[in-house]
N, C-alpha and C positions, 0 to 999 in steps of 0.2 A: 098788260105789259106796257110800260112807259118808255118811250125812246127819248133819252136825255143824254147830255154830255156829262160824263163822270171822269174822275181822275184817280190816280193811285198815290197814296202817301204811306210812309212808314209810321208804325205805332209811335205815339208820344205819350208821356206820362199824363194820366187822367183821361185818356181816351176810353179806358175801361168803364167810365161812368156812362158812356153812350153805348159801348159794346154790349154790356150785360143786359139791359132792357130789350135790345133788339134780338139778342140770342134767345132770351126767355120767351119772347113773343113768337119767334119762328118755330122753336122746338117745343113750345108749350111746357116749359119747365120753370123751376123757381130757383135758379142759381143765385147764390148770394155773393156779395163782395168778398166775404171771408174765403169762399171757395176760390174765387179768381186770384186773390192775393196769395193763397197757399200754392195754387197750381202754377202760377207764373212768376209773381214777385219773389216768392220764397224758394223758387227752384234753385238748387245749389250749383247748377252748371252754367247758367247765363240768365241775365235779366230779360224781361219780356221783349219779344220782337213780333211784328206782324206786318202784313201788307193789307192796307185797307182801301176799299173803293169808296169814294166819297163824292157827294154833290155839294158844291159850295165849300165851306170850311169845316163843318162838323156833322153833316148829314151822312152817316155811314150806311152804305147799302150792301157791303160785302166784306168778308174777312177771310184771309188765309193766315194761319199761324201754326205753331208747333210747340211741343215741350222739348227743350234741349235735354239730351241724355248722353250716356256713354255706352259704347259697344264693347263687349268682351270678345276679343278675337284671339282665341288660343292663349288666353292669359294676358294679352296686351290690350291696353285701353285705347279706344278710338272715339272721335266725336261724331255723334249722330243726333237725329231728332225724330220725334213722333208727331205726325200730322194729326191735329185735333181741331174741333170747333169751327170747321169751315162752314160758311153760310153766305147766301145771297138773298136779299129781300125779294120775295116772290114777285113783286111788281117790276123787278128789273132783271129777271132771268131771260135766257136766250139772247143775251147781248155780248157773250164772250167774257163776262166779268170774271168767272172762276178761272178760266185759262190764263187771263192776263195777270191777275193778282197772284196766281200760283207761280208762274214763271218769274214774276218780279220778286216774290219771296224766296224762291230757290237761289236767286242771285245773292240775296243776303246770306243764305245758308252757306254758299260756297265762299263768300267773303269772310264768314266766321270760322271757316276751316272744317265744316261738317262734310263727312264722306258719304252719308246716306240718310234717307228718310224712310220711315216705315209707317204703316197705319192699317186700320181695319175699316175700310170705306163702307158706307151704307149703300143700299141698292140704287139710290139716285146718283151718287158720286162715282161709284165703281166704273160704269161704262166710259165716262169721260177720262178718268185716270188711266185706264188701260189703252184706250184708242187714241187719245190726243195728248196725254201728258207723260208718256213713256214709263208708266209704272208696270211692274211685273207681278202677276199673281203667283205666289209661292205655294201656299197650301191653305186648307181650311182646318181650323182647330178641331180636335176631337173633344167631345163633351161626354162626361161620365156623371151618373146620378145614382144615389142609393137612398132609399127610404129608410128612415130610422123609426118611423111611426106610420101606422096605416089608419089611424083614427079618422082623419079628415076625409080621405077618399071613400071610406066605408060609410061614414055618416052621410056624405052627400048622396051616395048610391042607395043606401037602405033607409035613410031617414029615421034611423033608430039609434039614439044616443047610447042607451045601455048596452045593446048588442055591439055597437062599434067599440065601446070601452072594453068590453070583455075580450073581443077578438084582438084589439090592440095590445092589451096586457099580455095575452098569450104570445102574440108575435114578438113583443119586446123581451119576454122571458127566454124564448127560444134563441133570439138573436144575441142576447147577453150571454147565454150559455155557450153559443158558438164562438163568440169573441173571447170568452174566458179560456176555452180549450185552445184556441189558436195562440193566444198570448203565452199560455203555459208551455205549449209545444215549442214556440219560437225561442223562449227564454233559455231553453236548454242548449240552443245552438251557439250562444255567446259565452265567451270567457270573461271573467271579471265582473265588476259591478256595472249594471246598466239601469238607467233611471229615466223615467218619463217626467218632463217638466212643462210648466205652463207659465207664461209671462205676458204682461200687457205691453211691454216695450221691447225694443231690440235687445237681445241678450248681450251682456258685455263681452262674452267669449265669441260672439258671432264672427268678427273679422278673421279670427284664426281659421274658422271653417271656410270662409270665402276665399282665403288665400290658397287653400287646397282645391276647393271646388271649381274655381275659375279656370284652372288649367285643364280640367276634364272636358270642357266645352269647346266646340269649334266656334260657334257664334251664339251669343245671348246678350241680353241687356246686362250692363255692368251693375251688380247688386251688392255693393259693399255696405257697411253699416251706415255711412252717410246717406246713401240712397234709401235704405229702409227707414231711417229716422224721418226723412222728408216724405217719402211716398206713403208710409203707413202710420207712423207714430204721430205725425203732425196733421194728418188728414182731418179736416173739420167736420166731415159729413158721415164718416163710416168708422165703425169700431172693429179693431183687429186684435187678435191674440197670436202669440208665438208658441207653438207646440213643438217640442224637440226632445231628442234622445241624447243623453250623455253617457260616456263610458269612463270608468276609472278616474282619471284626473280632471273631470268635468269638461272633457273635450266633446264638442257637439259632433255627432255622427250624421244626423239628418234633421232637417228643420222644415216645418210647414208654417206659412203665414196664412191665417184663416180670418175671413170676414164673417162677423156674426151679426145678423140682422133679423130681428123678430125670432121666428122659429127656423130660420134658414142659415146654413153654414156653407161658405164657399172657400175652398183652398185656393189661395191666390198665387203662392209661390212655394216651390219645393227646391231646397238646396241640400245636396248630398255630398258627403266627403268622398264616397265611392259608390258606384252603381250597384249597391248591395240590396237586392230586392227584399231579402229577409228583414233587414233593419228598417226598410221603408214600410213594410207590412206591419212590423212591430209597432211603429209609431201610428200608422193608420188605424190599427185595431184599438189602440189606446184612445186615439182621438174619437173614434166612433162611440166607444164606451162613455167617454166624458160628455159627448154631445147628448147621448141618450139620458144620462143622469141629470142633464140640465134641460131636458124636454125639447130638444131640437127635433124637427120632423124629417129633415133630409140633409144630405151632404152632397156637394157638387164640386166638380173640377172640370176645367177646360184647358187644353194645352196640346203641344206637339213636340215630340223629341224621339224621332224614329219610333220604335215600339216600346220604349221605356214606360210610358204612362199606361199603355195597354196592359203591361205586366203588373204594374203597381195596383191598378184599379180593375183587376181581372174579375172580381165578383160584382162590379157595378154595372148598371145598364148603360150601354153605349148608345147615346141619343143622336139621331141624325141631325146634323147642324149645317145650315147653309148661310148663316149670317156672319160668323166670325172668320172672315177671309183675311189672311195675312198677306199684305202686298208691300213691295219696296220699290224705291228708285234710287240709284246711285248717282253721285255728282261727278263732274268732270275731274275733280282733284282726287277721286277715290283711288286708293291703292289696293282695295279689296279684290279687284279683278272679278273672277267668276265665282268666288267663294259664296257670296250671299244668294246666288241664284239656284243653288242646290238645296232642295227641301230637307235633305238628310243632315245638313250642317247646322240646323237651327234648333235651339231650345226656347220655345215660347210658351208662356203660361197665362192663366186668367188675369194675373196681376199686371200684365203688360197691356191689357185693354184699358181704354181711357175711362170707362164707365164704372170702375170699382171705386 
């Protein structure tokens, strides 16, 4: 640990050229300039802001920054941000860098009219946020997992490819039959024409769904078409598809945004016109069938919305999860009062996490 004099400066254009290599070195990742530009420069809510700890003029040793977003508060739009990409060079830790650049950055947030910041801190940052920076632990996200193929685990255990293939084929035939019966049974509960749809981009009818869905939530991230087009359609690193159900006049009833990577599928967002579990299950069973037809091995979701997601994913394995901790801090100018501090008021999903 080096004892040196450092100072704080606000982000300026082209600082990213120094930020990215340091970030990659500390976290052992390979973040590209395209990713940074998408995440910060192309953000539809505000241009990049950050508080940087520096030595001299350009030697960056720490960063606190966020993604500007909008909050849906009972159908009303508010300004918030999501804490991301916090770091301090290991050689300069235990010198109060994080605390000072955090407080400095939060002054910027208040100046920009933000009412709240949220995040999912890692195990190193969490204690400081709670004890010294006035963050509040709201809840831990629930995680649900369902295997659509058993080939890989059986092959690893038995070391026999042919037997693993036979058992997997049997498993998939049984699961496909169960899904077929469930879909057929549910289809009898709906009146009019009901259709399963798949698209690569935000559906043009999506904003009509959002205008209805936003009023059903107490608190959530504001997820209109502009947000989806930035968050998912323009993402340079990940592939997403939109799976949704329409009825009659092509009105969307429920929509899933799904991240597809190799043989893994993750539901990132769930938008529902009404909290109709039947229609959510109808979409989920169609999605499972589509994934099996395309050789995906498992489907995963993480989120929290009272017991809604437990009901939707009632035949998934509920995995113990200690990592996805949702925390918040409100700012002095916030008019939200006690609303954000009640866990039952929030709808948070896997898509709200920074690593998707």
